[in-house]
All heavy atoms as TSV, in Angstrom:
chain	resi	resn	atom	element	x	y	z
A	1	MET	N	N	-6.380	-2.276	-11.157
A	1	MET	CA	C	-7.105	-2.544	-9.768
A	1	MET	C	C	-8.083	-1.539	-9.432
A	1	MET	O	O	-9.139	-1.763	-8.856
A	1	MET	CB	C	-6.051	-2.717	-8.793
A	1	MET	CG	C	-6.741	-3.006	-7.399
A	1	MET	SD	S	-5.391	-3.123	-6.182
A	1	MET	CE	C	-5.771	-1.813	-5.156
A	2	HIS	N	N	-7.751	-0.299	-9.651
A	2	HIS	CA	C	-8.720	0.775	-9.195
A	2	HIS	C	C	-9.909	0.815	-9.990
A	2	HIS	O	O	-11.005	1.149	-9.374
A	2	HIS	CB	C	-7.906	2.042	-9.307
A	2	HIS	CG	C	-6.539	2.195	-8.570
A	2	HIS	ND1	N	-6.414	1.886	-7.119
A	2	HIS	CD2	C	-5.372	2.502	-9.019
A	2	HIS	CE1	C	-5.087	1.883	-6.906
A	2	HIS	NE2	N	-4.518	2.264	-7.965
A	3	LEU	N	N	-9.834	0.637	-11.118
A	3	LEU	CA	C	-11.079	0.623	-11.987
A	3	LEU	C	C	-12.009	-0.533	-11.682
A	3	LEU	O	O	-13.174	-0.326	-11.665
A	3	LEU	CB	C	-10.712	0.502	-13.514
A	3	LEU	CG	C	-10.090	1.844	-14.106
A	3	LEU	CD1	C	-9.643	1.583	-15.588
A	3	LEU	CD2	C	-11.087	2.976	-13.937
A	4	GLU	N	N	-11.363	-1.651	-11.266
A	4	GLU	CA	C	-12.084	-2.878	-10.761
A	4	GLU	C	C	-13.013	-2.602	-9.595
A	4	GLU	O	O	-14.172	-2.985	-9.520
A	4	GLU	CB	C	-11.268	-4.064	-10.605
A	4	GLU	CG	C	-10.629	-4.534	-11.831
A	4	GLU	CD	C	-9.550	-5.585	-11.558
A	4	GLU	OE1	O	-9.214	-5.773	-10.386
A	4	GLU	OE2	O	-9.024	-6.213	-12.567
A	5	VAL	N	N	-12.477	-1.774	-8.738
A	5	VAL	CA	C	-13.172	-1.419	-7.567
A	5	VAL	C	C	-14.429	-0.509	-7.914
A	5	VAL	O	O	-15.521	-0.790	-7.433
A	5	VAL	CB	C	-12.268	-0.545	-6.570
A	5	VAL	CG1	C	-13.079	0.063	-5.354
A	5	VAL	CG2	C	-11.165	-1.474	-5.991
A	6	ILE	N	N	-14.203	0.434	-8.805
A	6	ILE	CA	C	-15.276	1.329	-9.166
A	6	ILE	C	C	-16.391	0.503	-9.979
A	6	ILE	O	O	-17.544	0.749	-9.810
A	6	ILE	CB	C	-14.747	2.415	-10.047
A	6	ILE	CG1	C	-13.925	3.401	-9.264
A	6	ILE	CG2	C	-15.935	3.169	-10.739
A	6	ILE	CD1	C	-14.636	4.102	-8.153
A	7	GLU	N	N	-15.779	-0.438	-10.741
A	7	GLU	CA	C	-16.905	-1.271	-11.528
A	7	GLU	C	C	-17.674	-2.240	-10.553
A	7	GLU	O	O	-18.749	-2.426	-10.852
A	7	GLU	CB	C	-16.069	-2.163	-12.565
A	7	GLU	CG	C	-15.572	-1.334	-13.750
A	7	GLU	CD	C	-14.688	-2.205	-14.657
A	7	GLU	OE1	O	-14.460	-3.359	-14.329
A	7	GLU	OE2	O	-14.136	-1.634	-15.623
A	8	ASP	N	N	-17.037	-2.679	-9.677
A	8	ASP	CA	C	-17.664	-3.653	-8.647
A	8	ASP	C	C	-18.481	-3.011	-7.646
A	8	ASP	O	O	-19.600	-3.486	-7.186
A	8	ASP	CB	C	-16.680	-4.494	-7.907
A	8	ASP	CG	C	-16.031	-5.617	-8.894
A	8	ASP	OD1	O	-16.500	-5.796	-10.025
A	8	ASP	OD2	O	-15.059	-6.151	-8.506
A	9	LEU	N	N	-18.088	-1.774	-7.285
A	9	LEU	CA	C	-18.770	-0.959	-6.324
A	9	LEU	C	C	-19.116	0.495	-6.810
A	9	LEU	O	O	-18.302	1.406	-6.282
A	9	LEU	CB	C	-18.003	-0.942	-4.929
A	9	LEU	CG	C	-17.646	-2.254	-4.313
A	9	LEU	CD1	C	-16.483	-2.079	-3.259
A	9	LEU	CD2	C	-18.804	-2.914	-3.733
A	10	PRO	N	N	-19.833	0.652	-7.720
A	10	PRO	CA	C	-20.083	2.038	-8.300
A	10	PRO	C	C	-20.591	3.101	-7.283
A	10	PRO	O	O	-20.307	4.191	-7.553
A	10	PRO	CB	C	-21.086	1.737	-9.369
A	10	PRO	CG	C	-21.829	0.563	-9.040
A	10	PRO	CD	C	-20.856	-0.314	-8.189
A	11	ASP	N	N	-21.247	2.764	-6.239
A	11	ASP	CA	C	-21.625	3.677	-5.303
A	11	ASP	C	C	-20.683	3.901	-4.075
A	11	ASP	O	O	-21.082	4.413	-3.058
A	11	ASP	CB	C	-22.961	3.408	-4.753
A	11	ASP	CG	C	-24.063	3.356	-5.872
A	11	ASP	OD1	O	-23.940	4.098	-6.816
A	11	ASP	OD2	O	-25.044	2.481	-5.775
A	12	VAL	N	N	-19.307	3.506	-4.155
A	12	VAL	CA	C	-18.488	3.605	-3.040
A	12	VAL	C	C	-18.292	4.979	-2.699
A	12	VAL	O	O	-18.191	5.865	-3.581
A	12	VAL	CB	C	-17.267	2.812	-3.404
A	12	VAL	CG1	C	-16.432	3.484	-4.532
A	12	VAL	CG2	C	-16.360	2.616	-2.171
A	13	ASP	N	N	-18.163	5.250	-1.364
A	13	ASP	CA	C	-17.882	6.669	-0.956
A	13	ASP	C	C	-16.557	6.821	-0.493
A	13	ASP	O	O	-15.909	7.975	-0.559
A	13	ASP	CB	C	-18.799	6.995	0.160
A	13	ASP	CG	C	-20.289	6.998	-0.140
A	13	ASP	OD1	O	-20.573	7.371	-1.307
A	13	ASP	OD2	O	-21.131	6.669	0.631
A	14	VAL	N	N	-15.903	5.837	0.102
A	14	VAL	CA	C	-14.538	5.868	0.622
A	14	VAL	C	C	-13.712	4.771	0.304
A	14	VAL	O	O	-14.280	3.530	0.148
A	14	VAL	CB	C	-14.654	5.982	2.197
A	14	VAL	CG1	C	-13.267	5.945	2.752
A	14	VAL	CG2	C	-15.422	7.084	2.663
A	15	VAL	N	N	-12.506	4.827	-0.151
A	15	VAL	CA	C	-11.523	3.769	-0.538
A	15	VAL	C	C	-10.359	3.994	0.427
A	15	VAL	O	O	-9.846	5.010	0.571
A	15	VAL	CB	C	-11.175	3.936	-1.997
A	15	VAL	CG1	C	-10.136	2.855	-2.295
A	15	VAL	CG2	C	-12.389	3.862	-2.907
A	16	ILE	N	N	-10.051	2.930	0.927
A	16	ILE	CA	C	-8.847	2.779	1.807
A	16	ILE	C	C	-7.624	2.161	0.990
A	16	ILE	O	O	-7.748	0.995	0.440
A	16	ILE	CB	C	-9.075	2.066	3.060
A	16	ILE	CG1	C	-10.174	2.596	3.910
A	16	ILE	CG2	C	-7.802	1.891	3.950
A	16	ILE	CD1	C	-10.694	1.858	5.095
A	17	ASN	N	N	-6.518	3.005	0.873
A	17	ASN	CA	C	-5.462	2.419	0.047
A	17	ASN	C	C	-4.075	2.427	0.848
A	17	ASN	O	O	-3.871	3.474	1.490
A	17	ASN	CB	C	-5.362	3.490	-1.034
A	17	ASN	CG	C	-4.572	2.906	-2.267
A	17	ASN	OD1	O	-4.960	2.027	-2.948
A	17	ASN	ND2	N	-3.334	3.485	-2.449
A	18	PRO	N	N	-3.356	1.339	0.808
A	18	PRO	CA	C	-2.081	1.342	1.427
A	18	PRO	C	C	-1.039	2.267	0.748
A	18	PRO	O	O	-1.098	2.370	-0.449
A	18	PRO	CB	C	-1.657	-0.048	1.483
A	18	PRO	CG	C	-2.339	-0.653	0.331
A	18	PRO	CD	C	-3.697	0.081	0.133
A	19	ILE	N	N	-0.106	2.761	1.395
A	19	ILE	CA	C	0.915	3.504	0.852
A	19	ILE	C	C	2.259	2.734	0.991
A	19	ILE	O	O	2.573	2.168	2.063
A	19	ILE	CB	C	1.125	4.785	1.673
A	19	ILE	CG1	C	0.007	5.783	1.420
A	19	ILE	CG2	C	2.405	5.561	1.142
A	19	ILE	CD1	C	-0.046	7.047	2.246
A	20	GLY	N	N	2.938	2.648	-0.101
A	20	GLY	CA	C	4.283	1.999	-0.123
A	20	GLY	C	C	5.236	2.994	-0.547
A	20	GLY	O	O	5.721	3.841	0.219
A	21	GLY	N	N	5.543	3.012	-1.837
A	21	GLY	CA	C	6.417	4.165	-2.361
A	21	GLY	C	C	5.745	5.283	-2.855
A	21	GLY	O	O	6.435	6.331	-3.173
A	22	GLY	N	N	4.430	5.239	-2.846
A	22	GLY	CA	C	3.745	6.474	-3.287
A	22	GLY	C	C	3.060	6.434	-4.585
A	22	GLY	O	O	1.978	7.053	-4.791
A	23	SER	N	N	3.548	5.730	-5.514
A	23	SER	CA	C	2.986	5.786	-6.910
A	23	SER	C	C	1.653	5.096	-6.963
A	23	SER	O	O	0.796	5.527	-7.727
A	23	SER	CB	C	3.944	5.109	-7.947
A	23	SER	OG	O	4.095	3.742	-7.542
A	24	GLY	N	N	1.476	4.104	-6.233
A	24	GLY	CA	C	0.146	3.293	-6.216
A	24	GLY	C	C	-0.852	4.159	-5.682
A	24	GLY	O	O	-2.127	4.292	-6.079
A	25	ALA	N	N	-0.646	4.976	-4.519
A	25	ALA	CA	C	-1.554	5.825	-3.793
A	25	ALA	C	C	-1.839	6.938	-4.669
A	25	ALA	O	O	-3.131	7.429	-4.831
A	25	ALA	CB	C	-0.979	6.217	-2.529
A	26	SER	N	N	-0.902	7.460	-5.488
A	26	SER	CA	C	-1.131	8.659	-6.406
A	26	SER	C	C	-2.038	8.163	-7.419
A	26	SER	O	O	-2.913	8.971	-7.834
A	26	SER	CB	C	0.294	9.069	-6.988
A	26	SER	OG	O	1.085	9.497	-5.984
A	27	SER	N	N	-1.768	7.078	-8.085
A	27	SER	CA	C	-2.671	6.612	-9.213
A	27	SER	C	C	-3.961	6.317	-8.811
A	27	SER	O	O	-5.061	6.654	-9.456
A	27	SER	CB	C	-2.093	5.427	-9.868
A	27	SER	OG	O	-1.968	4.211	-9.073
A	28	ALA	N	N	-4.157	5.714	-7.464
A	28	ALA	CA	C	-5.526	5.625	-6.819
A	28	ALA	C	C	-6.337	6.885	-6.830
A	28	ALA	O	O	-7.478	6.939	-7.281
A	28	ALA	CB	C	-5.405	5.022	-5.522
A	29	VAL	N	N	-5.721	7.885	-6.370
A	29	VAL	CA	C	-6.393	9.225	-6.027
A	29	VAL	C	C	-6.840	9.698	-7.693
A	29	VAL	O	O	-7.905	10.225	-7.797
A	29	VAL	CB	C	-5.474	10.224	-5.414
A	29	VAL	CG1	C	-6.144	11.689	-5.518
A	29	VAL	CG2	C	-5.332	9.914	-4.008
A	30	VAL	N	N	-5.894	9.641	-8.646
A	30	VAL	CA	C	-6.265	10.193	-9.815
A	30	VAL	C	C	-7.336	9.408	-10.433
A	30	VAL	O	O	-8.394	9.999	-11.054
A	30	VAL	CB	C	-4.927	10.013	-10.753
A	30	VAL	CG1	C	-5.298	10.305	-12.205
A	30	VAL	CG2	C	-3.873	10.935	-10.376
A	31	VAL	N	N	-7.251	8.075	-10.444
A	31	VAL	CA	C	-8.454	7.248	-10.946
A	31	VAL	C	C	-9.698	7.548	-10.284
A	31	VAL	O	O	-10.738	7.787	-10.982
A	31	VAL	CB	C	-8.025	5.756	-11.022
A	31	VAL	CG1	C	-9.285	4.829	-11.421
A	31	VAL	CG2	C	-6.949	5.488	-11.855
A	32	TYR	N	N	-9.787	7.432	-8.954
A	32	TYR	CA	C	-11.095	7.581	-8.217
A	32	TYR	C	C	-11.678	8.997	-8.346
A	32	TYR	O	O	-12.804	9.043	-8.630
A	32	TYR	CB	C	-10.806	7.341	-6.708
A	32	TYR	CG	C	-10.514	5.756	-6.439
A	32	TYR	CD1	C	-9.413	5.460	-5.768
A	32	TYR	CD2	C	-11.210	4.731	-7.057
A	32	TYR	CE1	C	-9.193	4.142	-5.419
A	32	TYR	CE2	C	-10.845	3.413	-6.931
A	32	TYR	CZ	C	-9.907	3.149	-5.906
A	32	TYR	OH	O	-9.604	1.822	-5.787
A	33	LYS	N	N	-10.808	10.048	-8.300
A	33	LYS	CA	C	-11.292	11.326	-8.380
A	33	LYS	C	C	-11.806	11.835	-9.694
A	33	LYS	O	O	-12.590	12.494	-9.907
A	33	LYS	CB	C	-10.246	12.344	-7.849
A	33	LYS	CG	C	-9.987	12.262	-6.428
A	33	LYS	CD	C	-11.189	12.873	-5.592
A	33	LYS	CE	C	-10.801	12.922	-4.104
A	33	LYS	NZ	N	-11.916	13.546	-3.415
A	34	SER	N	N	-11.119	11.177	-10.778
A	34	SER	CA	C	-11.523	11.512	-12.212
A	34	SER	C	C	-12.929	10.791	-12.456
A	34	SER	O	O	-13.613	11.404	-13.243
A	34	SER	CB	C	-10.518	10.967	-13.213
A	34	SER	OG	O	-10.403	9.639	-13.120
A	35	ILE	N	N	-13.171	9.795	-11.885
A	35	ILE	CA	C	-14.495	9.039	-12.058
A	35	ILE	C	C	-15.605	9.575	-11.213
A	35	ILE	O	O	-16.775	9.947	-11.643
A	35	ILE	CB	C	-14.269	7.601	-11.837
A	35	ILE	CG1	C	-13.518	6.994	-12.940
A	35	ILE	CG2	C	-15.732	6.973	-11.808
A	35	ILE	CD1	C	-13.094	5.491	-12.679
A	36	ASN	N	N	-15.224	10.003	-9.819
A	36	ASN	CA	C	-16.158	10.414	-8.898
A	36	ASN	C	C	-15.392	11.504	-7.979
A	36	ASN	O	O	-14.860	11.117	-6.994
A	36	ASN	CB	C	-16.718	9.290	-8.038
A	36	ASN	CG	C	-17.706	9.805	-6.949
A	36	ASN	OD1	O	-17.999	10.929	-6.824
A	36	ASN	ND2	N	-18.167	8.734	-6.345
A	37	PRO	N	N	-15.614	12.691	-8.252
A	37	PRO	CA	C	-14.901	13.753	-7.471
A	37	PRO	C	C	-15.233	13.742	-6.013
A	37	PRO	O	O	-14.429	14.207	-5.225
A	37	PRO	CB	C	-15.244	14.937	-8.162
A	37	PRO	CG	C	-15.692	14.675	-9.572
A	37	PRO	CD	C	-16.283	13.316	-9.479
A	38	SER	N	N	-16.360	13.293	-5.635
A	38	SER	CA	C	-16.680	13.345	-4.211
A	38	SER	C	C	-16.144	12.148	-3.516
A	38	SER	O	O	-16.265	12.123	-2.189
A	38	SER	CB	C	-18.243	13.398	-4.108
A	38	SER	OG	O	-18.810	12.308	-4.573
A	39	ILE	N	N	-15.602	11.148	-4.055
A	39	ILE	CA	C	-14.961	10.022	-3.284
A	39	ILE	C	C	-13.811	10.353	-2.482
A	39	ILE	O	O	-13.123	11.390	-2.822
A	39	ILE	CB	C	-14.696	8.816	-4.337
A	39	ILE	CG1	C	-14.610	7.547	-3.680
A	39	ILE	CG2	C	-13.422	9.219	-4.960
A	39	ILE	CD1	C	-14.482	6.441	-4.618
A	40	LYS	N	N	-13.791	9.830	-1.303
A	40	LYS	CA	C	-12.629	10.059	-0.401
A	40	LYS	C	C	-11.645	8.913	-0.445
A	40	LYS	O	O	-12.005	7.687	-0.442
A	40	LYS	CB	C	-13.109	10.178	0.986
A	40	LYS	CG	C	-13.978	11.456	1.056
A	40	LYS	CD	C	-14.426	11.771	2.699
A	40	LYS	CE	C	-15.399	12.739	2.601
A	40	LYS	NZ	N	-15.302	13.625	3.690
A	41	VAL	N	N	-10.467	9.093	-0.598
A	41	VAL	CA	C	-9.351	8.195	-0.626
A	41	VAL	C	C	-8.629	8.352	0.673
A	41	VAL	O	O	-8.014	9.360	0.860
A	41	VAL	CB	C	-8.419	8.277	-1.876
A	41	VAL	CG1	C	-7.385	7.291	-1.910
A	41	VAL	CG2	C	-9.228	8.375	-3.106
A	42	VAL	N	N	-8.596	7.349	1.391
A	42	VAL	CA	C	-7.880	7.326	2.814
A	42	VAL	C	C	-6.578	6.467	2.610
A	42	VAL	O	O	-6.798	5.263	2.150
A	42	VAL	CB	C	-8.689	6.748	3.928
A	42	VAL	CG1	C	-7.975	6.723	5.221
A	42	VAL	CG2	C	-10.077	7.604	4.053
A	43	ALA	N	N	-5.438	7.007	2.911
A	43	ALA	CA	C	-4.193	6.270	2.696
A	43	ALA	C	C	-3.658	6.028	4.095
A	43	ALA	O	O	-3.783	6.702	5.119
A	43	ALA	CB	C	-3.189	7.053	1.997
A	44	PHE	N	N	-3.029	4.768	4.301
A	44	PHE	CA	C	-2.361	4.339	5.379
A	44	PHE	C	C	-1.005	3.579	5.085
A	44	PHE	O	O	-0.887	3.123	4.011
A	44	PHE	CB	C	-3.275	3.458	6.355
A	44	PHE	CG	C	-3.324	2.106	5.779
A	44	PHE	CD1	C	-2.742	1.006	6.063
A	44	PHE	CD2	C	-4.402	1.844	4.651
A	44	PHE	CE1	C	-2.787	-0.228	5.533
A	44	PHE	CE2	C	-4.570	0.674	4.222
A	44	PHE	CZ	C	-3.830	-0.441	4.651
A	45	ARG	N	N	-0.128	3.614	6.002
A	45	ARG	CA	C	1.183	2.920	5.796
A	45	ARG	C	C	1.167	1.613	6.687
A	45	ARG	O	O	1.117	1.874	7.940
A	45	ARG	CB	C	2.357	3.756	6.112
A	45	ARG	CG	C	3.707	3.042	5.703
A	45	ARG	CD	C	4.860	4.003	6.022
A	45	ARG	NE	N	5.365	3.486	7.222
A	45	ARG	CZ	C	6.291	4.171	8.066
A	45	ARG	NH1	N	6.597	5.297	7.781
A	45	ARG	NH2	N	6.733	3.685	8.996
A	46	PRO	N	N	1.123	0.572	6.102
A	46	PRO	CA	C	1.173	-0.631	6.980
A	46	PRO	C	C	2.466	-0.862	7.698
A	46	PRO	O	O	3.544	-0.516	7.204
A	46	PRO	CB	C	0.821	-1.829	6.047
A	46	PRO	CG	C	1.006	-1.223	4.621
A	46	PRO	CD	C	1.131	0.236	4.784
A	47	ARG	N	N	2.427	-1.423	8.904
A	47	ARG	CA	C	3.597	-1.762	9.636
A	47	ARG	C	C	4.534	-2.732	9.028
A	47	ARG	O	O	5.751	-2.718	9.036
A	47	ARG	CB	C	3.291	-2.135	11.062
A	47	ARG	CG	C	2.801	-1.104	11.864
A	47	ARG	CD	C	2.506	-1.654	13.243
A	47	ARG	NE	N	1.869	-0.517	13.927
A	47	ARG	CZ	C	1.703	-0.501	15.293
A	47	ARG	NH1	N	2.370	-1.469	15.979
A	47	ARG	NH2	N	1.138	0.533	15.946
A	48	ALA	N	N	3.845	-3.721	8.149
A	48	ALA	CA	C	4.597	-4.807	7.672
A	48	ALA	C	C	5.531	-4.215	6.576
A	48	ALA	O	O	6.552	-4.801	6.166
A	48	ALA	CB	C	3.689	-5.755	6.910
A	49	ARG	N	N	5.307	-3.020	6.049
A	49	ARG	CA	C	6.296	-2.458	5.067
A	49	ARG	C	C	7.639	-2.189	5.596
A	49	ARG	O	O	8.582	-2.434	4.762
A	49	ARG	CB	C	5.634	-0.922	4.522
A	49	ARG	CG	C	6.546	-0.367	3.548
A	49	ARG	CD	C	5.947	0.972	3.259
A	49	ARG	NE	N	6.789	1.741	2.193
A	49	ARG	CZ	C	7.952	2.291	2.424
A	49	ARG	NH1	N	8.410	2.383	3.702
A	49	ARG	NH2	N	8.559	2.862	1.596
A	50	ARG	N	N	7.753	-1.875	6.820
A	50	ARG	CA	C	9.109	-1.871	7.347
A	50	ARG	C	C	9.958	-3.197	7.228
A	50	ARG	O	O	11.110	-3.010	6.817
A	50	ARG	CB	C	8.960	-1.383	8.871
A	50	ARG	CG	C	8.439	-0.058	9.021
A	50	ARG	CD	C	8.353	0.262	10.483
A	50	ARG	NE	N	7.504	1.343	10.759
A	50	ARG	CZ	C	6.903	1.576	12.011
A	50	ARG	NH1	N	7.136	0.738	13.042
A	50	ARG	NH2	N	6.088	2.552	12.096
A	51	VAL	N	N	9.283	-4.226	7.547
A	51	VAL	CA	C	9.928	-5.467	7.294
A	51	VAL	C	C	10.346	-5.741	5.856
A	51	VAL	O	O	11.544	-6.070	5.665
A	51	VAL	CB	C	9.023	-6.746	7.809
A	51	VAL	CG1	C	9.688	-8.011	7.618
A	51	VAL	CG2	C	8.791	-6.423	9.301
A	52	PHE	N	N	9.456	-5.399	4.989
A	52	PHE	CA	C	9.721	-5.578	3.705
A	52	PHE	C	C	10.927	-4.833	3.155
A	52	PHE	O	O	11.770	-5.272	2.388
A	52	PHE	CB	C	8.506	-5.294	2.712
A	52	PHE	CG	C	8.613	-5.466	1.367
A	52	PHE	CD1	C	8.748	-6.705	0.623
A	52	PHE	CD2	C	8.605	-4.329	0.458
A	52	PHE	CE1	C	8.970	-6.818	-0.611
A	52	PHE	CE2	C	8.781	-4.529	-0.938
A	52	PHE	CZ	C	8.886	-5.824	-1.402
A	53	THR	N	N	10.904	-3.509	3.529
A	53	THR	CA	C	11.964	-2.682	3.176
A	53	THR	C	C	13.295	-3.014	3.703
A	53	THR	O	O	14.334	-3.024	3.042
A	53	THR	CB	C	11.688	-1.186	3.678
A	53	THR	OG1	O	10.361	-0.731	3.138
A	53	THR	CG2	C	12.759	-0.210	3.193
A	54	TYR	N	N	13.242	-3.515	4.933
A	54	TYR	CA	C	14.561	-4.014	5.629
A	54	TYR	C	C	15.087	-5.273	4.840
A	54	TYR	O	O	16.264	-5.265	4.594
A	54	TYR	CB	C	14.272	-4.332	7.148
A	54	TYR	CG	C	15.316	-5.077	7.735
A	54	TYR	CD1	C	16.424	-4.297	8.184
A	54	TYR	CD2	C	15.372	-6.443	8.031
A	54	TYR	CE1	C	17.486	-4.966	8.730
A	54	TYR	CE2	C	16.456	-7.048	8.630
A	54	TYR	CZ	C	17.554	-6.271	9.011
A	54	TYR	OH	O	18.677	-6.943	9.600
A	55	ARG	N	N	14.258	-6.089	4.407
A	55	ARG	CA	C	14.554	-7.229	3.739
A	55	ARG	C	C	15.129	-6.876	2.286
A	55	ARG	O	O	16.116	-7.416	1.890
A	55	ARG	CB	C	13.549	-8.331	3.607
A	55	ARG	CG	C	13.264	-8.928	4.898
A	55	ARG	CD	C	12.252	-9.979	4.816
A	55	ARG	NE	N	11.965	-10.555	6.177
A	55	ARG	CZ	C	10.988	-11.286	6.415
A	55	ARG	NH1	N	10.079	-11.465	5.616
A	55	ARG	NH2	N	10.764	-11.808	7.539
A	56	LEU	N	N	14.591	-5.910	1.779
A	56	LEU	CA	C	15.086	-5.487	0.327
A	56	LEU	C	C	16.554	-4.956	0.440
A	56	LEU	O	O	17.379	-5.203	-0.416
A	56	LEU	CB	C	14.135	-4.377	-0.207
A	56	LEU	CG	C	12.966	-5.027	-0.920
A	56	LEU	CD1	C	12.126	-3.755	-1.424
A	56	LEU	CD2	C	13.181	-5.786	-2.035
A	57	ARG	N	N	16.783	-4.081	1.553
A	57	ARG	CA	C	18.079	-3.538	1.746
A	57	ARG	C	C	19.071	-4.541	2.016
A	57	ARG	O	O	20.255	-4.521	1.595
A	57	ARG	CB	C	18.022	-2.588	3.005
A	57	ARG	CG	C	17.251	-1.341	2.635
A	57	ARG	CD	C	17.395	-0.325	3.811
A	57	ARG	NE	N	16.565	0.857	3.465
A	57	ARG	CZ	C	15.877	1.546	4.370
A	57	ARG	NH1	N	15.949	1.169	5.703
A	57	ARG	NH2	N	15.204	2.516	4.042
A	58	ARG	N	N	18.925	-5.539	2.737
A	58	ARG	CA	C	19.659	-6.635	3.013
A	58	ARG	C	C	19.949	-7.553	1.743
A	58	ARG	O	O	21.188	-7.966	1.570
A	58	ARG	CB	C	19.127	-7.585	4.097
A	58	ARG	CG	C	19.160	-6.905	5.390
A	58	ARG	CD	C	18.985	-7.836	6.542
A	58	ARG	NE	N	19.935	-8.970	6.364
A	58	ARG	CZ	C	20.465	-9.582	7.481
A	58	ARG	NH1	N	20.031	-9.280	8.609
A	58	ARG	NH2	N	21.290	-10.605	7.242
A	59	VAL	N	N	19.082	-7.770	0.864
A	59	VAL	CA	C	19.190	-8.568	-0.308
A	59	VAL	C	C	19.996	-7.722	-1.384
A	59	VAL	O	O	20.912	-8.127	-2.003
A	59	VAL	CB	C	17.872	-9.022	-0.903
A	59	VAL	CG1	C	18.183	-9.674	-2.187
A	59	VAL	CG2	C	17.225	-10.127	0.062
A	60	GLY	N	N	19.551	-6.455	-1.518
A	60	GLY	CA	C	20.204	-5.632	-2.556
A	60	GLY	C	C	21.512	-5.130	-2.188
A	60	GLY	O	O	22.401	-4.868	-2.927
C-alpha cells in the first residue's frame, strides 16, 4: 500500500497514517523515508479503534 501511494503521488510531501498496533505505522515510515527522506509521516489513532479492540476482547 505504501509503495502505491508513492507511485500514484510521487511529489507527496505529507502522508497521514492511522495507528493501530504500530506495525503498519512503522512500515509506513520505513518505506516513505527510504524513498524520500524529506517526506513527513503524520500518525493518528482513530477513535473507532477502541470499539474494534473491545469487540476483539469479547470474541476472543
